[in-house]
BAFI-3210 file (N, C-alpha, C; in Angstrom, 3 decimals, decimal comma, padded with zeros to 6 digits):
// residues 179
n [1|2|3|4|5|6|7|8|9|10|11|12|13|14|15|16|17|18|19|20|21|22|23|24|25|26|27|28|29|30|31|32|33|34|35|36|37|38|39|40|41|42|43|44|45|46|47|48|49|50|51|52|53|54|55|56|57|58|59|60|61|62|63|64|65|66|67|68|69|70|71|72|73|74|75|76|77|78|79|80|81|82|83|84|85|86|87|88|89|90|91|92|93|94|95|96|97|98|99|100|101|102|103|104|105|106|107|108|109|110|111|112|113|114|115|116|117|118|119|120|121|122|123|124|125|126|127|128|129|130|131|132|133|134|135|136|137|138|139|140|141|142|143|144|145|146|147|148|149|150|151|152|153|154|155|156|157|158|159|160|161|162|163|164|165|166|167|168|169|170|171|172|173|174|175|176|177|178|179]
n.u [124,869|121,782|120,800|120,437|122,528|120,274|118,404|116,728|113,942|112,613|109,601|108,989|108,150|105,769|106,262|108,751|109,476|111,758|114,270|116,160|118,313|117,361|118,398|120,527|119,721|120,159|118,534|115,952|113,569|110,580|107,918|106,398|105,961|107,349|109,842|110,835|112,002|111,022|109,616|108,743|107,505|104,258|102,137|100,320|100,267|100,507|102,368|105,143|106,878|109,501|112,672|114,654|116,428|114,281|114,268|113,835|111,566|108,865|105,530|104,906|107,504|109,881|111,335|114,566|116,069|118,041|117,276|114,513|111,407|109,863|107,269|106,544|103,652|102,645|103,930|104,597|105,062|107,700|106,954|107,475|107,952|105,267|105,163|104,569|104,991|106,466|105,569|105,691|106,662|104,866|103,219|101,019|098,250|096,054|092,756|091,185|092,453|093,558|096,691|098,030|100,335|100,287|101,738|104,878|107,122|106,728|107,014|104,677|102,247|100,651|098,170|096,388|092,723|090,363|089,069|087,720|085,067|081,481|079,785|079,445|080,931|079,371|080,342|080,899|082,980|084,630|086,890|086,634|087,715|090,665|090,462|091,992|093,945|095,539|098,122|099,886|102,030|101,301|101,582|103,134|100,667|098,858|095,829|094,121|091,927|088,946|088,793|091,268|094,301|096,692|099,965|102,265|105,696|105,987|104,419|101,862|098,632|096,234|092,949|091,749|089,301|088,053|089,087|090,563|091,748|094,021|095,673|097,334|098,249|097,378|094,752|093,631|091,025|091,381|090,989|092,352|093,250|091,807|092,388]
n.v [021,595|022,936|024,848|025,242|024,306|022,080|020,996|017,953|016,445|013,779|013,118|010,999|011,046|012,910|014,589|015,204|016,282|017,309|015,937|014,286|014,713|013,688|013,743|015,682|017,716|019,557|022,556|024,393|026,573|027,744|029,884|029,008|026,247|025,604|026,732|029,251|031,335|034,031|035,627|036,672|034,990|035,603|037,731|036,080|033,690|030,314|028,420|027,030|025,476|022,925|022,330|019,483|016,447|013,841|011,229|010,170|011,143|012,104|012,605|015,101|015,282|017,275|020,541|022,374|025,427|027,520|030,051|029,555|027,385|024,478|022,247|019,170|018,789|017,665|014,922|013,845|011,213|012,402|015,088|018,365|018,592|019,888|022,488|023,751|026,724|027,748|029,715|029,844|028,001|025,235|023,998|021,717|020,946|018,682|018,758|022,127|023,173|020,765|018,982|017,179|016,753|016,927|017,448|018,849|021,503|021,871|022,834|025,109|026,471|029,752|031,589|034,667|034,382|035,746|038,902|038,734|037,186|037,811|037,857|039,293|039,283|040,013|041,569|044,832|046,852|045,088|043,093|041,565|038,304|037,214|035,167|032,302|030,086|027,151|025,352|022,060|019,611|015,912|013,935|011,176|009,002|011,110|012,979|015,593|017,476|019,526|022,088|021,720|023,060|025,479|026,515|029,226|029,666|032,561|032,531|033,113|032,070|029,765|028,312|025,375|025,146|023,599|020,791|019,532|016,550|015,466|014,085|015,451|016,879|018,485|020,743|023,484|025,340|027,969|029,911|033,114|033,016|034,693|036,250]
n.w [-081,417|-080,340|-077,776|-074,055|-071,135|-069,088|-066,320|-065,807|-063,948|-062,714|-061,259|-058,342|-055,814|-054,363|-052,413|-052,557|-055,057|-056,675|-055,825|-056,730|-059,652|-062,765|-065,486|-067,598|-069,905|-073,027|-073,524|-075,323|-075,389|-076,833|-077,805|-079,833|-081,933|-084,189|-083,606|-084,382|-083,083|-082,775|-081,153|-077,715|-074,772|-074,026|-072,020|-069,492|-070,789|-070,333|-071,459|-073,373|-075,865|-075,906|-077,412|-077,266|-076,718|-077,168|-076,397|-073,638|-072,437|-070,149|-069,403|-067,157|-066,058|-064,788|-065,620|-065,493|-066,213|-065,958|-064,083|-064,703|-064,378|-065,443|-066,429|-068,229|-070,151|-072,190|-074,330|-077,101|-079,995|-082,434|-082,120|-080,758|-077,060|-074,987|-072,669|-069,505|-068,139|-065,188|-062,277|-059,673|-056,770|-055,073|-052,179|-051,011|-048,858|-047,024|-046,911|-045,817|-042,789|-041,874|-041,296|-043,160|-045,456|-048,749|-051,125|-051,708|-052,273|-055,224|-058,454|-060,108|-062,123|-061,578|-062,329|-062,936|-063,160|-063,105|-061,571|-059,290|-057,455|-058,012|-055,833|-052,596|-049,366|-047,388|-045,485|-044,666|-046,866|-047,635|-049,877|-053,174|-053,386|-055,574|-058,403|-059,404|-061,708|-061,419|-062,598|-062,184|-062,232|-063,363|-060,460|-058,826|-057,040|-056,447|-055,604|-056,024|-054,196|-053,802|-051,583|-050,491|-049,216|-050,631|-050,515|-051,659|-052,775|-052,059|-049,818|-050,175|-049,810|-050,834|-051,852|-052,826|-055,494|-057,475|-059,389|-062,116|-063,330|-065,805|-068,725|-068,944|-066,633|-063,496|-063,556|-061,831|-060,181|-058,240|-055,082|-053,392|-050,148|-047,697|-044,981]
ca.u [123,429|121,158|120,252|121,300|122,346|119,323|118,206|115,512|113,687|111,246|109,164|108,884|107,549|104,995|106,923|110,175|109,455|112,871|115,023|117,121|118,413|117,083|119,221|120,807|119,798|120,317|117,003|115,765|112,318|109,923|106,087|105,904|106,325|108,211|111,204|111,470|112,578|110,872|109,018|108,850|106,314|103,085|101,387|099,339|100,309|101,353|102,752|105,924|107,559|111,004|113,457|115,383|116,384|113,088|114,252|113,612|111,003|107,694|104,456|105,073|108,954|110,210|112,964|114,907|117,071|118,680|116,106|113,052|110,911|108,616|106,783|106,053|102,368|102,414|104,958|103,987|106,278|107,730|106,483|108,269|107,043|104,520|105,636|103,878|105,988|105,810|106,055|105,611|106,736|103,719|102,959|099,435|097,917|094,755|091,320|091,514|092,341|094,248|098,013|098,513|100,945|100,182|102,619|105,876|107,931|106,648|106,995|103,539|101,848|099,148|097,637|094,865|091,652|089,398|089,499|086,935|083,928|080,739|079,094|080,317|080,902|078,290|081,260|081,171|084,222|085,399|087,161|086,649|089,073|091,018|090,162|093,323|094,029|096,910|098,790|100,579|102,423|100,932|102,739|102,634|099,849|098,291|094,794|093,806|090,286|088,304|089,117|092,531|095,071|097,940|100,867|103,254|107,100|105,539|103,635|100,166|097,609|094,815|091,980|091,358|087,731|087,781|090,053|090,570|092,934|094,056|096,862|098,573|098,469|096,218|094,192|092,598|090,463|091,876|090,832|093,182|092,481|091,730|092,297]
ca.v [021,416|024,238|025,025|025,629|022,869|022,413|019,707|017,125|015,778|012,752|012,836|009,576|011,068|014,202|015,356|015,505|016,133|017,575|015,622|013,910|015,016|012,489|013,971|017,134|017,829|020,703|022,791|025,575|026,957|028,866|029,932|028,366|024,586|025,671|027,344|030,534|032,311|035,266|036,346|036,211|034,518|036,662|037,882|035,451|032,451|029,275|027,178|027,009|024,103|022,593|021,446|018,579|015,045|013,311|009,834|009,729|012,328|011,759|013,718|015,146|015,677|018,822|020,901|023,774|025,887|028,675|030,559|029,178|025,838|024,057|020,741|018,606|018,700|016,637|014,415|012,780|011,050|013,276|016,456|018,878|018,567|020,962|022,717|024,833|027,813|027,513|030,781|029,410|026,714|025,200|022,891|021,284|020,047|018,166|019,922|023,221|022,764|019,552|018,974|016,334|017,460|016,160|017,908|019,695|022,344|021,443|023,866|025,150|027,831|030,152|032,752|035,301|034,166|036,850|039,955|038,539|036,880|038,872|037,710|039,843|038,300|040,568|042,509|046,191|047,344|043,508|043,131|040,478|037,603|036,694|033,848|032,005|028,988|026,427|023,951|021,361|018,424|014,844|013,416|009,813|008,674|012,186|013,091|016,920|017,627|020,632|022,518|021,537|024,312|025,458|027,759|029,445|030,065|033,663|032,803|033,229|030,781|029,648|027,023|024,561|025,279|022,473|020,152|018,787|016,002|014,920|013,319|016,819|017,222|019,153|022,286|023,785|026,880|028,313|031,128|033,196|032,723|036,185|036,463]
ca.w [-080,809|-080,217|-076,445|-072,758|-070,320|-068,150|-065,340|-065,678|-062,710|-062,904|-059,606|-057,850|-054,692|-054,394|-051,252|-052,854|-056,661|-057,261|-055,149|-057,698|-061,011|-063,928|-066,464|-067,681|-071,403|-073,749|-073,705|-075,971|-075,293|-077,491|-077,817|-081,320|-082,191|-085,592|-082,937|-084,972|-081,790|-083,199|-080,165|-076,394|-074,260|-073,779|-070,688|-069,157|-071,496|-069,378|-072,151|-074,277|-076,579|-075,666|-078,201|-076,531|-076,903|-076,400|-076,110|-072,501|-071,713|-069,782|-069,105|-065,550|-065,967|-064,264|-066,340|-064,863|-067,192|-065,368|-063,074|-065,034|-064,224|-066,508|-066,521|-069,451|-069,980|-073,531|-075,090|-078,273|-080,730|-083,499|-081,819|-079,441|-075,907|-074,611|-071,154|-068,615|-067,714|-063,800|-061,820|-058,057|-055,998|-054,067|-051,168|-051,090|-047,606|-047,191|-046,747|-044,858|-041,356|-041,407|-041,237|-043,886|-046,583|-049,933|-052,233|-051,308|-053,086|-056,519|-059,569|-060,636|-062,675|-060,915|-063,151|-062,654|-064,103|-062,941|-060,512|-058,075|-057,401|-057,890|-054,460|-051,560|-048,173|-046,633|-044,308|-045,294|-047,420|-047,728|-051,074|-053,710|-053,657|-056,885|-058,729|-060,420|-062,297|-061,139|-063,422|-061,325|-062,994|-062,666|-059,651|-058,117|-055,879|-055,765|-055,884|-055,585|-054,116|-053,425|-050,059|-050,029|-049,306|-051,207|-050,198|-052,460|-052,114|-051,356|-048,544|-050,289|-049,504|-052,073|-051,462|-054,175|-055,653|-058,217|-060,071|-063,452|-063,569|-067,098|-069,227|-068,846|-065,256|-062,607|-063,582|-060,576|-059,971|-056,845|-054,860|-052,635|-048,923|-047,225|-043,388]
c.u [123,017|120,517|121,118|121,121|121,284|119,295|116,891|115,340|112,349|110,647|108,703|108,057|106,945|105,510|108,364|110,303|110,798|114,058|116,435|117,229|118,349|118,159|119,594|120,992|119,965|118,937|116,990|114,118|111,856|108,330|105,587|106,661|107,270|109,509|111,768|112,173|112,330|110,148|108,878|107,571|105,369|102,575|100,434|099,382|101,098|102,236|104,106|106,289|108,893|111,628|114,501|115,444|115,351|112,955|113,973|112,821|109,449|106,945|104,806|106,798|108,930|111,374|113,212|115,957|117,293|117,733|114,680|112,784|110,081|108,592|106,108|104,754|102,021|103,573|104,371|105,399|106,281|106,949|107,169|107,213|106,444|104,861|104,766|105,010|105,421|106,514|105,885|106,208|105,690|103,919|101,530|099,307|096,392|093,653|091,633|091,162|093,084|095,702|098,765|099,020|100,654|101,282|103,645|106,939|107,995|106,349|105,543|103,296|100,654|099,227|096,228|093,887|090,547|089,732|088,894|085,803|082,903|079,774|080,089|080,032|079,957|078,884|081,451|082,529|085,173|085,791|087,122|087,797|089,079|090,754|091,500|093,271|095,438|097,165|099,769|100,639|101,719|102,148|102,113|101,953|099,358|096,926|094,445|092,198|090,052|088,636|090,335|093,234|096,440|098,719|102,010|104,584|106,942|104,937|102,162|099,596|096,358|093,991|091,496|089,810|087,165|088,895|089,813|091,830|092,970|095,120|098,004|098,870|097,158|095,924|093,166|092,266|090,654|091,361|091,775|092,601|092,646|091,350|091,979]
c.v [022,764|023,909|025,343|024,488|023,048|021,107|019,302|016,380|014,937|012,310|011,601|009,607|012,646|015,130|015,651|015,386|016,658|017,101|015,173|014,265|013,834|012,597|015,363|017,522|019,177|021,082|024,389|025,608|028,007|028,748|029,050|026,906|024,575|026,249|028,292|031,310|033,780|036,037|036,106|035,778|035,613|036,794|036,830|033,946|031,264|028,323|027,655|025,661|024,184|021,635|020,833|017,252|014,400|011,791|009,257|010,879|011,703|012,943|013,776|015,604|017,250|019,205|022,384|024,098|027,383|029,063|030,138|027,713|025,659|022,515|020,374|018,205|017,597|016,195|013,232|012,346|011,967|014,771|016,998|018,854|019,866|021,310|023,792|025,457|027,707|029,100|030,705|028,086|026,266|023,942|023,021|020,411|019,865|019,073|020,783|022,753|021,684|019,610|018,157|017,086|016,397|016,440|018,965|020,300|021,883|022,751|023,832|026,673|028,301|031,521|033,399|034,988|035,221|037,637|039,712|037,896|037,864|039,012|038,450|038,966|038,864|041,596|044,058|046,414|046,134|043,806|041,818|039,492|037,420|035,602|033,643|030,605|028,375|025,422|023,319|019,996|017,096|014,356|012,075|009,885|010,074|012,495|014,667|016,775|019,082|021,004|022,293|022,992|024,466|026,877|027,885|029,666|031,545|033,745|032,895|032,072|030,763|028,426|026,479|024,705|023,896|022,103|019,353|018,089|015,227|014,417|014,560|017,099|017,645|020,491|022,621|025,071|026,908|029,647|031,638|033,444|034,335|036,067|037,696]
c.w [-080,096|-078,589|-075,289|-071,983|-069,471|-067,034|-065,528|-064,633|-063,017|-061,375|-059,399|-056,339|-054,699|-053,229|-051,374|-054,471|-057,398|-056,588|-055,839|-059,277|-061,858|-065,059|-066,661|-069,322|-071,762|-073,964|-074,452|-076,030|-076,370|-077,730|-078,984|-081,536|-083,337|-084,950|-084,040|-084,025|-082,231|-082,136|-078,481|-075,908|-073,725|-072,339|-070,596|-069,999|-070,757|-070,290|-073,186|-074,688|-076,353|-076,778|-077,363|-077,225|-076,434|-076,342|-074,946|-071,707|-071,339|-069,459|-067,438|-065,154|-065,553|-065,129|-065,621|-065,758|-066,687|-064,190|-063,298|-064,625|-065,017|-066,000|-067,695|-069,221|-071,123|-073,952|-075,815|-079,231|-082,006|-083,343|-080,654|-078,198|-075,622|-073,075|-070,756|-068,050|-066,066|-062,989|-060,063|-057,898|-055,005|-053,416|-051,120|-049,742|-047,936|-046,929|-045,591|-043,550|-040,905|-041,669|-042,243|-045,100|-047,646|-050,867|-051,511|-052,207|-054,471|-057,441|-059,956|-061,178|-061,890|-061,811|-063,023|-063,691|-064,133|-061,673|-059,087|-058,368|-057,147|-056,541|-053,496|-050,378|-047,366|-045,708|-045,168|-045,524|-047,464|-049,422|-051,567|-053,721|-055,045|-057,100|-059,843|-060,768|-061,816|-061,690|-062,481|-062,306|-062,381|-061,820|-059,060|-056,923|-055,423|-056,471|-055,096|-055,169|-053,628|-051,939|-049,606|-050,121|-049,892|-050,799|-051,337|-051,867|-051,686|-050,272|-048,796|-050,430|-050,412|-051,293|-052,942|-054,357|-056,529|-059,042|-061,187|-063,483|-064,923|-067,320|-069,097|-067,597|-064,552|-063,109|-062,560|-060,413|-058,399|-056,385|-053,560|-051,010|-048,319|-045,522|-042,584]
res [x|x|x|x|x|x|x|x|x|x|x|x|x|x|x|x|x|x|x|x|x|x|x|x|x|x|x|x|x|x|x|x|x|x|x|x|x|x|x|x|x|x|x|x|x|x|x|x|x|x|x|x|x|x|x|x|x|x|x|x|x|x|x|x|x|x|x|x|x|x|x|x|x|x|x|x|x|x|x|x|x|x|x|x|x|x|x|x|x|x|x|x|x|x|x|x|x|x|x|x|x|x|x|x|x|x|x|x|x|x|x|x|x|x|x|x|x|x|x|x|x|x|x|x|x|x|x|x|x|x|x|x|x|x|x|x|x|x|x|x|x|x|x|x|x|x|x|x|x|x|x|x|x|x|x|x|x|x|x|x|x|x|x|x|x|x|x|x|x|x|x|x|x|x|x|x|x|x|x]
***
């Protein structure tokens, strides 16, 4: 069998998305669905396909393989699951200024979308905040909204500007909080 032993988590609580290991499948990731293993993942490309036993795979499952984390964004019969390559672990709090935690320690992908807004803050010498896209798995009983706060494992804070919830998970436009 091809692959490396990994861990599969099926989130049942958004505050403990990786609390219990669900399975330990063999995993092989590639950027192409034909699994030619011909090239590495490109810069800024958030997805890869996984070759694994798909008899018990669901959208939103989190996969860990070595130091890498992924979540399954699409799982269809007779096709390899599409995974989002996660580069951060995030926590999400309610609307800015509140202390209600919505998501804790969940793998996510955060990618630079643009170098900054065209509108200035009006402060002389101020820098433009970067605009980012965050991909987060579907989580039970979670509804993300604009103005919620996101904190990464590196201590970087973001504000959610807009949210698209789909069968793939959440795709959010976020901006870095500048203090």
